Structure formats: C-alpha cells, structure tokens
C-alpha positions in Angstrom: 0.0 0.0 0.0 1.2 3.6 -0.8 0.1 6.8 0.8 -0.5 10.2 -0.8 2.3 11.7 1.1 4.7 8.9 -0.4 3.5 9.5 -3.9 3.7 13.3 -3.6 7.3 13.1 -2.5 8.0 10.7 -5.5 6.5 13.3 -7.8 8.7 16.1 -6.3 6.2 17.8 -4.0 8.6 18.2 -1.2 7.8 21.5 0.2 4.1 21.4 0.5 2.7 22.7 3.8 0.4 19.6 4.0 2.4 16.9 2.5 0.5 14.8 0.0 -2.2 17.4 -0.5 -1.8 17.6 -4.3 -2.4 13.8 -4.5 -5.3 13.8 -2.1 -6.9 16.6 -4.2 -6.6 14.5 -7.3 -7.9 11.4 -5.5 -10.9 13.3 -4.0 -11.8 14.4 -7.6 -11.4 10.8 -8.9 -13.1 9.0 -6.0 -15.8 11.5 -4.7 -17.3 8.6 -2.5 -14.3 8.4 -0.2 -15.0 9.9 3.2 -12.8 12.8 4.2 -11.9 11.3 7.5 -10.8 8.0 5.9 -7.1 7.4 5.4 -6.0 6.9 1.8 -4.0 3.8 1.3 -3.5 3.1 -2.5 -3.1 -0.3 -4.2 -0.7 -0.4 -7.1 -3.2 0.3 -9.7 -4.4 3.5 -7.9 -0.8 4.5 -7.4 -0.1 4.1 -11.1 -3.1 6.2 -11.9 -1.8 9.0 -9.7 1.6 8.7 -11.3 0.0 9.0 -14.7 -2.3 11.8 -14.0 -0.7 14.1 -11.4 1.9 16.3 -13.0 5.5 16.3 -11.4 6.4 19.3 -9.4 8.4 21.8 -11.4 
C-alpha cells in the first residue's frame, strides 16, 4: 500500500505545507465517494493512476 504523502514526494512535491495534498486533491476528484476522514491507502493500480495523472512538481 502507498500513501498520498509517499506519492507526492516521489513526484517532487517536497515543500508542501500539508504533505500529500496535491495527490489527495486528485484522489478526491477521482473518487468522490471516499469519506474525508478515511485514510488513503492506495493499491498499485491506484498509485499508477496517480503517477500517470498528477504532474510532477517543477
């Protein structure tokens, strides 16, 4: 399982005030039924989707 924080760091988002926020924002748009208070733990398919659709930090 992978977390939004880990994926954000992998994509170069290392100076966010809330680590993983860019990934969580994408996930909330993609999976609107996920409750806000639930922890995101992504399987490999979901992690690959994030890698393919969230741009790398510049």
